[in-house]
C-alpha positions in Angstrom: 49.0 20.7 -20.8 49.7 17.1 -21.8 50.9 18.2 -25.3 53.3 20.7 -23.7 54.7 18.0 -21.5 55.2 15.7 -24.5 57.0 18.5 -26.4 59.3 19.2 -23.5 60.0 15.5 -23.2 61.0 15.3 -26.8 63.1 18.5 -26.3 65.0 16.9 -23.4 65.4 13.5 -25.0 66.7 15.2 -28.2 69.4 17.2 -26.4 70.3 14.1 -24.3 70.8 12.0 -27.5 72.8 14.9 -29.1 75.0 15.0 -26.1 75.6 11.2 -26.2 76.4 11.5 -29.9 78.9 14.3 -29.2 80.5 12.2 -26.4 80.9 9.2 -28.8 82.4 11.6 -31.4 84.8 12.9 -28.9 85.9 9.5 -27.7 86.5 8.3 -31.3 88.5 11.5 -32.1 90.7 10.9 -29.1 91.2 7.3 -29.9 92.0 8.0 -33.6 94.3 11.0 -33.1 95.7 10.2 -29.7 95.3 13.8 -28.6 92.6 16.0 -27.2 92.3 18.6 -29.9 88.6 18.1 -29.9 88.3 18.9 -26.2 87.7 22.6 -26.5 84.9 22.4 -29.2 83.3 19.5 -27.2 83.2 21.6 -24.0 82.0 24.6 -25.9 79.2 22.7 -27.5 78.2 21.1 -24.1 78.1 24.5 -22.4 76.1 25.9 -25.3 73.5 23.1 -25.2 73.3 23.4 -21.4 72.4 27.0 -21.8 69.6 25.9 -24.1 68.3 23.1 -21.9 68.8 23.9 -18.2 67.1 27.3 -18.1 64.2 26.0 -20.0 63.7 23.2 -17.4 64.6 25.4 -14.4 61.7 27.8 -15.1 59.2 24.9 -14.8 58.8 25.0 -11.0 58.1 28.7 -11.0 55.0 28.4 -13.3 51.6 28.2 -11.7 50.5 24.8 -10.6 48.1 24.6 -13.6 50.8 25.1 -16.1 53.6 23.0 -14.6 54.7 19.8 -16.2 56.4 18.3 -13.1 53.4 16.1 -12.5 54.0 14.1 -15.7 56.3 11.1 -15.1 57.8 11.2 -18.7 58.9 14.7 -18.1 60.7 13.8 -14.9 62.3 10.8 -16.7 63.5 13.0 -19.6 64.8 15.6 -17.2 66.8 13.0 -15.3 68.0 11.6 -18.6 69.3 14.9 -19.9 71.0 15.8 -16.6 72.6 12.4 -16.4 74.0 12.7 -19.9 75.6 16.1 -19.0 77.0 14.8 -15.8 78.5 11.7 -17.6 80.0 13.8 -20.3 81.6 16.3 -17.8 82.8 13.3 -15.8 84.4 11.8 -18.8 86.2 15.1 -19.6 87.4 15.4 -15.9 88.8 11.9 -15.8 90.4 12.0 -19.2 
């Protein structure tokens, strides 16, 4: 179970870092071009990656107590990290 928790942590951290990269790319494209042409592809990619990440994490509480990874602190930290990155990117889009 420990290996599964580590794989899920890597999965969450990867998608969190990808989301941070896409946000930085979006910020630079807005600063360079002074328009929001990149907004639709950015939102599309964010929704696509959320479809990959959130259901995978949402199924974890419904597994049996011997298969769940919620007891591992790194998993909780990575889940909070990936959710925070999504909230920050959507917040940036809303206040743009």
